[in-house]
C-alpha positions as CSV (number, residue, x, y, z in Angstrom):
1,X,6.1,-1.9,-17.5
2,X,4.9,-0.4,-20.8
3,X,6.3,2.9,-22.1
4,X,2.7,4.2,-21.9
5,X,2.4,3.6,-18.2
6,X,5.9,5.1,-17.6
7,X,4.7,8.2,-19.5
8,X,1.5,8.3,-17.5
9,X,3.5,8.2,-14.2
10,X,5.9,10.8,-15.3
11,X,3.1,13.1,-16.6
12,X,1.2,12.7,-13.3
13,X,4.3,13.8,-11.4
14,X,5.0,16.8,-13.7
15,X,1.4,18.0,-13.0
16,X,2.2,17.8,-9.3
17,X,-0.8,15.7,-8.7
18,X,-0.1,13.1,-6.1
19,X,-3.6,11.7,-6.3
20,X,-3.3,11.2,-10.0
21,X,0.1,9.5,-9.5
22,X,-1.4,7.2,-6.9
23,X,-4.3,6.3,-9.2
24,X,-1.9,5.5,-12.1
25,X,0.0,3.2,-9.7
26,X,-3.3,1.5,-8.6
27,X,-4.3,1.1,-12.3
28,X,-1.0,-0.5,-13.2
29,X,-1.1,-3.0,-10.3
30,X,-4.7,-3.8,-11.2
31,X,-3.5,-5.2,-14.5
32,X,-1.8,-8.0,-12.6
33,X,-3.9,-8.3,-9.4
34,X,-7.5,-8.1,-8.4
35,X,-7.8,-4.9,-6.4
36,X,-10.9,-3.7,-4.6
37,X,-9.0,-1.5,-2.1
38,X,-5.6,0.2,-2.7
39,X,-3.9,2.1,0.1
40,X,-0.4,3.6,0.7
41,X,0.6,3.8,4.3
42,X,3.6,5.8,5.6
43,X,5.4,4.3,8.6
44,X,6.5,6.4,11.6
45,X,8.8,3.9,13.5
46,X,9.6,6.3,16.4
47,X,5.9,7.1,17.0
48,X,4.8,3.6,16.4
49,X,2.1,4.7,14.0
50,X,1.1,4.3,10.4
51,X,-0.4,7.2,8.4
52,X,-2.5,6.6,5.3
53,X,-1.3,8.9,2.4
54,X,-3.7,7.4,-0.2
55,X,-6.9,5.4,-0.2
56,X,-9.1,4.3,-3.0
57,X,-11.9,4.1,-0.5
58,X,-11.5,7.3,1.5
59,X,-14.9,7.0,3.2
60,X,-13.9,3.8,5.0
61,X,-10.2,4.4,5.1
62,X,-9.6,8.2,5.1
63,X,-6.4,9.8,3.9
64,X,-4.4,11.1,6.8
65,X,-5.8,8.7,9.2
66,X,-3.4,7.4,11.8
67,X,-3.4,4.0,13.5
68,X,-1.2,2.6,16.1
69,X,1.1,-0.2,14.9
70,X,0.5,-3.4,16.9
71,X,3.4,-5.7,17.6
72,X,2.4,-9.0,16.0
73,X,3.4,-11.5,13.3
74,X,2.5,-8.9,10.6
75,X,4.6,-6.1,12.0
76,X,7.6,-8.5,12.5
77,X,7.4,-9.8,9.0
78,X,6.6,-6.6,7.1
79,X,8.2,-3.8,9.2
80,X,11.1,-5.6,10.9
81,X,12.1,-8.2,8.3
82,X,11.0,-6.2,5.3
83,X,9.1,-9.1,3.7
84,X,5.8,-8.9,1.9
85,X,2.7,-10.2,3.7
86,X,0.1,-12.2,1.8
87,X,-3.1,-13.5,3.4
88,X,-6.1,-15.1,1.6
89,X,-8.8,-15.6,4.2
90,X,-10.8,-13.4,6.5
91,X,-9.6,-15.6,9.4
92,X,-6.0,-14.9,8.5
93,X,-6.7,-11.1,8.3
94,X,-8.5,-11.3,11.7
95,X,-5.3,-12.6,13.3
96,X,-3.2,-9.6,12.4
97,X,-5.5,-6.6,11.7
98,X,-7.6,-4.9,14.4
99,X,-9.9,-3.5,11.7
100,X,-10.7,-6.9,10.2
101,X,-14.4,-6.4,10.7
102,X,-14.4,-3.3,8.6
103,X,-12.3,-5.2,6.0
104,X,-14.8,-8.1,6.0
105,X,-17.8,-5.7,5.8
106,X,-16.4,-4.4,2.5
107,X,-16.3,-7.9,1.1
108,X,-12.5,-8.2,1.4
109,X,-10.7,-11.3,2.6
110,X,-7.3,-11.2,0.9
111,X,-4.4,-8.8,1.2
112,X,-0.9,-8.1,-0.1
113,X,1.2,-5.7,2.0
114,X,4.4,-4.7,0.2
115,X,7.0,-3.0,2.3
116,X,8.9,-0.1,0.6
117,X,12.4,0.0,2.0
118,X,15.0,2.8,1.7
119,X,18.4,2.6,3.3
120,X,17.4,-0.5,5.2
121,X,14.3,1.0,6.7
122,X,10.6,0.4,5.8
123,X,9.2,3.8,5.0
124,X,5.8,2.6,4.0
125,X,3.6,-0.2,2.7
126,X,1.7,-0.6,-0.5
127,X,-1.5,-2.4,0.3
128,X,-4.0,-4.1,-2.0
129,X,-7.1,-6.0,-0.9
130,X,-9.6,-8.1,-2.7
131,X,-12.0,-11.0,-2.1
132,X,-10.9,-14.2,-0.3
133,X,-8.3,-16.3,-2.1
134,X,-7.6,-13.6,-4.7
135,X,-3.8,-13.9,-4.1
136,X,-3.3,-17.7,-3.8
137,X,-1.0,-18.2,-6.7
138,X,0.4,-14.7,-7.2
139,X,3.9,-13.7,-7.8
140,X,5.1,-10.2,-6.8
141,X,6.8,-9.3,-10.1
142,X,4.7,-6.2,-10.7
143,X,5.5,-4.9,-7.2
144,X,9.2,-5.3,-8.0
145,X,8.8,-3.6,-11.4
146,X,7.1,-0.6,-9.8
147,X,9.5,-0.4,-6.8
148,X,11.2,2.9,-7.7
149,X,7.8,4.4,-8.3
150,X,6.6,3.3,-4.9
151,X,9.6,5.1,-3.3
152,X,8.6,8.3,-5.2
153,X,5.0,7.8,-3.9
154,X,6.2,8.0,-0.3
155,X,8.5,11.0,-1.0
156,X,5.7,13.1,-2.6
157,X,4.0,14.1,0.7
158,X,7.4,15.1,2.1
159,X,8.1,17.2,-1.0
160,X,4.6,18.8,-0.8
161,X,5.0,19.7,2.8
162,X,8.4,21.3,2.3
163,X,7.1,23.5,-0.5
164,X,4.3,25.0,1.6
């Protein structure tokens, strides 16, 4: 990560602008990955729900939207085992995402879901989507480099709520 990006992230936090912070994260990831949709999803394990705290396409995927977490191969891999999920075809997405038709209608057919884990528990996922086969030969180095910033991203809504 370049010092410029680190400064941009720090400055966005100092201005208490979560949206700006999320946009800087999106832009940083976009240097290494094709991104046509970027979302951050907070996980409520007790309620069995996921809540979107950021979306680069709020019309299709509104911020604050809740969805029930289905028990399937995706939830086992990402939420239980804490491993990233990568799929590169619309067919693969249709096998694990109930909203695969909406995803497909946006011209998206590939995804990386990166779990953010604190104290052994997945607190959220960083999700990037693009066209089919966009993530065939990708490594996850940039996700690892930004890990501490992702943790901060999921703490921001908690901090904002406590300051109200």
